[in-house]
VMD Tcl script that draws the C-alpha trace (Angstrom):
set ca {
  {-6.07 20.49 27.60}
  {-8.99 18.71 25.99}
  {-8.37 17.06 22.62}
  {-11.25 16.65 20.18}
  {-11.21 13.50 18.07}
  {-12.90 12.79 14.79}
  {-12.56 10.55 11.77}
  {-13.46 10.28 8.12}
  {-13.90 6.89 6.48}
  {-12.42 7.75 3.10}
  {-11.54 10.49 0.64}
  {-8.69 11.96 2.63}
  {-7.20 13.96 -0.21}
  {-3.63 12.71 0.10}
  {-0.77 13.52 -2.26}
  {-1.94 11.84 -5.45}
  {-4.33 13.48 -7.80}
  {-6.11 11.89 -10.76}
  {-5.03 13.37 -14.06}
  {-7.28 13.13 -17.14}
  {-9.20 10.01 -16.09}
  {-12.21 9.02 -18.18}
  {-14.54 6.07 -17.67}
  {-12.92 2.94 -19.10}
  {-9.38 4.39 -19.13}
  {-6.38 3.85 -16.89}
  {-6.02 6.45 -14.17}
  {-2.75 8.36 -14.05}
  {-1.68 9.85 -10.75}
  {0.85 12.44 -9.69}
  {3.41 11.57 -7.04}
  {4.00 15.23 -6.17}
  {3.66 15.97 -2.44}
  {0.26 17.25 -1.38}
  {0.12 20.97 -0.73}
  {-2.98 20.78 1.45}
  {-3.56 18.75 4.58}
  {-5.11 15.33 3.95}
  {-8.02 13.93 5.90}
  {-9.54 17.34 6.74}
  {-7.68 17.04 10.02}
  {-7.27 20.65 10.99}
  {-4.22 22.83 11.50}
  {-0.56 21.96 11.68}
  {2.45 23.90 12.89}
  {4.30 23.58 9.57}
  {5.81 21.15 7.08}
  {8.11 18.39 8.30}
  {11.00 18.30 5.84}
  {12.79 15.08 5.01}
  {9.89 12.63 5.37}
  {8.36 12.66 1.86}
  {9.13 9.44 -0.02}
  {10.15 7.44 3.07}
  {8.50 4.20 4.15}
  {6.71 4.24 7.50}
  {9.64 2.40 9.13}
  {12.16 4.88 7.71}
  {10.00 7.81 8.84}
  {9.79 6.32 12.35}
  {13.59 6.03 12.54}
  {14.00 9.64 11.36}
  {11.46 10.88 13.90}
  {13.23 8.97 16.68}
  {16.59 10.47 15.67}
  {14.97 13.92 15.77}
  {13.41 13.18 19.19}
  {9.87 13.35 17.82}
  {6.94 10.99 17.85}
  {5.37 9.89 14.57}
  {1.64 9.57 13.91}
  {0.12 8.03 10.77}
  {-3.04 10.03 10.05}
  {-4.12 7.98 7.06}
  {-3.11 5.87 4.10}
  {-4.35 5.10 0.60}
  {-7.58 7.09 0.85}
  {-8.50 6.04 4.39}
  {-8.23 8.42 7.33}
  {-7.44 7.46 10.90}
  {-9.34 8.73 13.91}
  {-6.98 11.36 15.38}
  {-6.99 13.95 18.12}
  {-6.69 17.62 17.20}
  {-4.11 18.55 19.80}
  {-1.08 20.29 18.31}
  {2.35 19.15 19.47}
  {5.66 20.51 18.28}
  {7.38 17.21 19.05}
  {5.15 15.12 16.77}
  {5.24 14.52 13.02}
  {1.98 13.54 11.31}
  {2.30 11.56 8.08}
  {-0.04 10.38 5.32}
  {1.01 7.43 3.16}
  {0.19 6.19 -0.32}
  {1.38 2.77 -1.48}
  {3.59 2.48 1.59}
  {5.39 5.81 1.15}
  {4.97 9.14 2.94}
  {3.30 11.65 0.58}
  {2.53 14.34 3.17}
  {4.19 15.24 6.49}
  {3.77 18.09 8.97}
  {4.67 18.98 12.52}
  {1.63 18.77 14.72}
}
mol new
graphics top color blue
foreach p $ca { graphics top sphere $p radius 0.5 }
foreach p [lrange $ca 0 end-1] q [lrange $ca 1 end] { graphics top cylinder $p $q radius 0.2 }
display resetview
């Protein structure tokens, strides 16, 4: 199997969305989980329940208990260079401010 890799420098589209921001005002963000995949990183096998809100260390421990590997695909608006191979034993996570805001099996 050949895995294609790509990356995006910023603008991943993680779980926070700006709400009513105007120039010169404070930006308010939503902490609701993202409903779309961040980082334009392709397809996933499905959501990975139980990871939203965890720190990276907590997510790693949960993945280990579930016999899965964990891959951070991006954080705080920056996307990592990742392969596009799909794996049912891997959980991909995106973090904002040190917490998982998006997680999927893939």
